[in-house]
N, C-alpha and C positions, 0 to 999 in steps of 0.2 A: 705104567707101561711096561709090558711083559714082553719077551721074544725069547724064541727057542733057536740058539745059535747052532750052526753048523759049521764046525773048522774044515777047511778044505785044504788040500795040498795046491800050491800054486807052483811057479817056477821057484828054482832053488834061490833062497834069499827074500822071499815074499812071505808074509803071514796074511791069510785071507779068511775071513768070517763072513757068513751070509745070516741076514735078518729077514725072516719071512714076511711076506706082505701081510698087513700094512706096515711097512717101516716109517719111521718118523720123517717128517720134512726137515731137511738140513737147516732150515730157519731157525728151528728150535735151538741151535746152537749159539745164537746170538744173545741168550738172556743170562749168561754167566760172568759177563764183565770181562772177558778175555780181550784185551785192547787189541789184539792183532789177529781176531778171528777172521775167517773168510768164508763167505757162501757164494756159490756160482748156482743160480736157481733158474731151472728152464720151464718153460710154458709152451703153449701153442706155436706151431711154425713147421718148418721142415721136419719131417718125422724122425729122419736119422740124427739130425743136429739137435732137437729139442728132447733127446730120450733121456740124457743125465742130468741130475743136479748133484752138487758136491758140497761138503763143509770140511773145514779144518780149524783147530783151536790154537796150536802152539807151533809156530815157527822154529825150526832148529837153526836157521841162518838166514842171512839176507844177501841179495846181489843187486848191484848198481846198474845193470843192463842185461838185455837178452842173452847176449854171448857170455857174459860172466855167469848168469844162471846156468846156462848149457854147460859151460866147463865145470861148475860145481856139482852137476849130476853125473858127471863121467863116473863110471865105476858102480852106480847104484844098480840094483837087480831089476831086471825086466821080465816081463811075462813070457811064457813059451807058448802060450794059446790066446786066441783072440776074443774069448768069450768073457773076459774081464771088463769092467769098465774102462775106458780110455785113460782116464785120470786116476791112476792107482797110487801115485805119489808123485812128487816133482815140485815144480815152482809156480806160484800165483803171483800176478802182478800186472803192472800198466807200464805204457810208454806214452808221454805227453806228445800232442800234436807237434809242438815246436821243434822236437826233437829231430823231425823230417829233415831240417835243414842241415844237420849233421852228414846226412846221406845224399843230398842233393847233387846234380851235376856240377853245380858251382857251390861247394859247402861253405857255411859259414857258422859261427857259434849261435846256437839257439839263444833267444831271449828267455830271461827268467820267468819261471812259473809265477801268475799273479798272485797266488797266495802263499809262494814260498816253498812249495813241494819241489823235490827233485825231479828231473825230466822223466826218470824211469826208477821203477822200484819193483823188485821181486823177492817174495819170501819163500823159503824152502820148506816143504812139509814132508816129513817122512812117514806120516801118518794121515789117512784121509777117509771120510765117509762119503759113500755115493748111494744114490737112491734111483732106481730105474722108474721113470715116470710113466712108462707103459705098463708095467707089471706090479709096481707098488714094492717091489722087493728093495732090500738094502744090502749093502756091502761095506765091511769095514777093512781096510787094507794098510799094510805098512811094511816097511824095509824090516827084515829080520835082524834087528839089533836090540838091545836092551832098552835104550832110550826110546826107539821107536815102538816097541811093545808097551813102555809105559804111557806114552802118548796116546796109543790105540785104546788101552784100557781107560784112560781118562775120557776120550771121545765116546766110547761105549757107555761109560757112567753118566756122562752129561746128557745123552739122548734119552736115558731113562728117567731123569729127574724132570719134575714139573718146571716148566719155564717161569722165572720171576717176571713180573710186570716191568716193562721197560717203556718210559714215557719220554717225548720229546716232539718239538715241532717249531714251525717259524714263529717268531716273537710279533712281527709286525707285516707280514706279506711280503711279496717280492716287488723289486721295481727294475724296470728295464735299463740297461746300462746305455741305451740311446733313446731318443724319442722316434715315435712312428714317422715324423718328417725327415729326421736324419737318415733312418733306414731306407726310406723310399727315396731319398735324394742318392743314396750310394746304388741303389738299384738302377736308377736312371743313368747314372755316370756309367755304370758296367753296360747298359744297353747301347750306350754311345760307342764304347770300345769294341763292343761286339759288331755293331754296324760297320765300324771302320776295318774289321777283320783281325783285329789284334788278338782275340781269344773268342773262343766258341761258347764256353760254358764256364761260371765261377760259383762256388758255393760260398754264399755270403752269410755270416753269423752275427750275433751280437749276444752280450752276456745278460743274464737275469741275476740279481743280487739280493741278498736278505740276511738277517741274523737267525741263527738257530739255537735254540737252548734245549738242553736234555740229551739223550742218548739217540745217537744217529740210527742204532738199530731200530728204533721205533718207526721211523720213517721207512725203512726197508719192509719191515713186516707189514705196513699198510700198503706198501707199493705192490706186493706180491699176493696180498689176500684176496683180492678178486680176480686172480689169475696172472701169472707171470709172464712177460715176453720172453721169448727164447733165450735171451742173454742177460737176464737180470743178474746183478753182481753187487756184493757188498765186501769191501776191503777195509779191514780195521788198520789203521796206520800207527796206532799208538799216540799217546801224547795228544789226545783231543782231536786227532785227525782221522777222516774217513772219506771213503768214496762210496756213492749209492747210485747205481746205474740200472735203467730199465731199457737196456738197448734192444732193438729187434734185429739188428743187423751183424751178420758173421763176417768178419774182416777176412781171416786166414784159417783154414783147415788143412792142415798138413797130416795126411794119414800114413804112418810110416809102414803099415803092411802093405797098402796099395801102391806106394811111392807116388802119390798125387797130391797136387796143392790145389785147394778149390777156394774162390771167393765168391759171395753172394752179394753184390751190389744192390742196394736199395735206391730207388729214384721215382718218385711219384706217390702223392698222398691224397687220400680222401678221407674224410672223417665218417665214421660209423653211422647208419641210419638208425632212426628211434624205433622202427618196426622192421621185421623181416623183409617186407617188400620194399620199404625205403633203403635198407641195407643192401639189398641186391641191386637196386638202382644205382646207388653210389659206386659200387663195385663195377657195374657196367659202365659208368661214366668214365670211371678210372682207366679202365682198359681200352675205351675208345677214344680218349683225349690225345688228340695228335701232339699237343705240346709236352705233355708228359712222356708220351712214347719216344719223341725225338730226343728229349734231354735224357732219357734211360739208354737209349741205343748209343748215344754219344759216350756214356761212361762206360758202358760194356765194351765198345771198341777200344777205349782207353786202357782198360784191364786186360783185354786181350793181348794188346801191344806191350804192357808191362809184363805179363806172364811170358810172352814170346821171348823176352830177354833172359829167361832161365831155363825154358823148355827146348827140346831139339826141335828141328824143322818138322812141323806137322803136329806138334805135342800139345797144341791147346785146342780146346774145344768149348762149345757152349751147349750144355746138356738143357737147359731150360731158359727161355728168352721171356721177359716180361710178363711173367705170371702174377696174378694176384695172391698176396698173403693178408690175411685178416687178424688183427691184433686187438686188444680190449678196446681201443679208442679210435682206430685208424685203420683203413686199407692201404697197402703199400704194393708197388710194382717191384718185383725181384728178378734177378736172373742167376743162374749158376755157370760159373766160367772155371774150367778144370784145366790143369797143365799135369802132364807127365814130367817128373823130375829126374835130372841126371844125378849120378852119385857124387858125394862129396861137396854137395851145395852147403855154402856157410851162411849163417845168420845174417852176417853183413851184405851178402849178395842179396839175400831175401829181401832186406829192409831197403837197400839201395834201389831194387826194382820196383818195390811195391808200397813203401810207407812213405808219408801217410796215405790213406786209400783214395782212390780216385773219385769216389761218391762224395767226398767232403772236401775235395780240392776244385777240381776242373779240368777243362782241356783248352790247351795243351797244359799239362799239370805244372810245370815250372813257372811258366807266366801266371797262371792262375795264383799260384802260392804268392807269387810277388804282389799281385793285386790285392790279394787277401791282407797281406801285411800292410800295405799301404792305406788301404780303405777302412779296415777294422781298427787300425791304429794302436792295437795292443795284443800281447800273446793270448792264445786261446788257453793255454795250459793242458791239463789232461784232457778237456774236451775235444773230440774228434781225433783223439789218438786211438789207442788201442787197450783193451783189458782181456786178460785170458790166461791160460796155463800152457806150460810144455812139460814134458815127460821124459825120463831118462832113455826111452827107446827112441827118441827123436820125433815125438808127435807135439803138435801144437795145435791150440785152438783160441782164437781171439774174436772179440767183436769189436765193432767200431764204437768207440765211446761217445755215443749220442744219447739224449735224455740222461744225461750222467751229471751228478752234483758232487762237488768238492766240499767238504764241511772242514774247517781248519780254525780252531780256537773260537768257536762260534760264528765264524764268517762263513757264509754260504754262497756258492756261485755255480751257475750251470748256464749253457749256451743253447741257443735255438737258431735254425736257419733254413735255407733252401738254395737249390741250384737256380741260377739266372741264365736263361737263354735268351734268344732273340725276341721271341714273343711273349716274355714275362711281363706281367702287370704289377707295377710297384704296390698298389693296395692290396692285391690278392696276395703277393708274397709276404707282406705282413701278416695279413690274416692267417696264413698257412703255418706261420711260426708260432702263432698263438694256439692252433690246434695241436701242434706238436708238443707244446710245454704243459698241456692240460694234466695228463696223468701224473707226471713227476711232481708238478706243483700241488696237485691235490694230496698226495701222499706226503709231502713235506710240511702241508699244513695240518 
């Protein structure tokens, strides 16, 4: 692998190197046994959101929360121009779904993660590799310190070397944490509560469980080999722990240059057709389905209200409503909801208004979360929380942690689910969860 590097001046305090196209896939970095390597891999989706993929190998420090990570980045150098990749250095990590109770109007202590992971964890990277998925160019970027330069050199050398084979997979398949009859019974119970006017929509989920042997990186490599979703992610957590995600959904995108916060809720699913004609028919059916449309608009209204708690009057808009996005195995309905932000917005205010996401809770959100706890009967852990990065200039990009597996000491867990509304059919809801699980299950197997 060869490249002619161009050293370019950046803002003071940043080291910037360009790698001409075709630059290596960041997934290449997962073959070197770095236990805390991260890859954020993008694929088809919103053209602006799916432009960049990232990789990093050696965190310099860790933070136990979003606000702690933000504080740790204070004083880091930031770019003076906008043409750099948005994640030029900063923190990568996750927040589990159950952490949302800490920010609820009636807060309470979150239940422990089912696999013993912390509720949130961020790793700080002062050296990052990025690839432009539109042009194929690469960028190597770091804070201008001796240690960051050393890590940048290591990244550059790792990208040049052949990737060693990494093998791993499920030992004996997956089994659902509940039976089909149990899940359908929970759907019927929710339908009764919806009919009584207690709630309008609830996202109901259940876990899939299995045993995983070998390198989790192997599962991620298979997952993205046929085309990554926009927010595929691999987080190496050390000590035999990893997160493998194939999320198609952007939770929060905070653009520090524009002063705007956007969320992209997904509600509504159809499987892809076997032929171009059948595929177009499935997309058209999704677009015309009144049940899917009602469910989607309900969540858009919820998120408009959530963003309205942060934005000035008239500062929230819907740029795109219920458009079809197509991914490797499914079609989805997506919207884009945007808010202008006031100055001085804190991470605590952001999370109190928006976390966890409306598309994976329901409406009204607090009552939906209470019913989720009661009916599902166990914590969700990382599943339906958020995964992403934050930057020293105030930027933030996170996905909703769906199609996401936790692997801890050989134990594997991921969740599937869907939104329940007044005209939901229990059997159809079960079948939809099986469709959603297919791509991740195949990669893990």
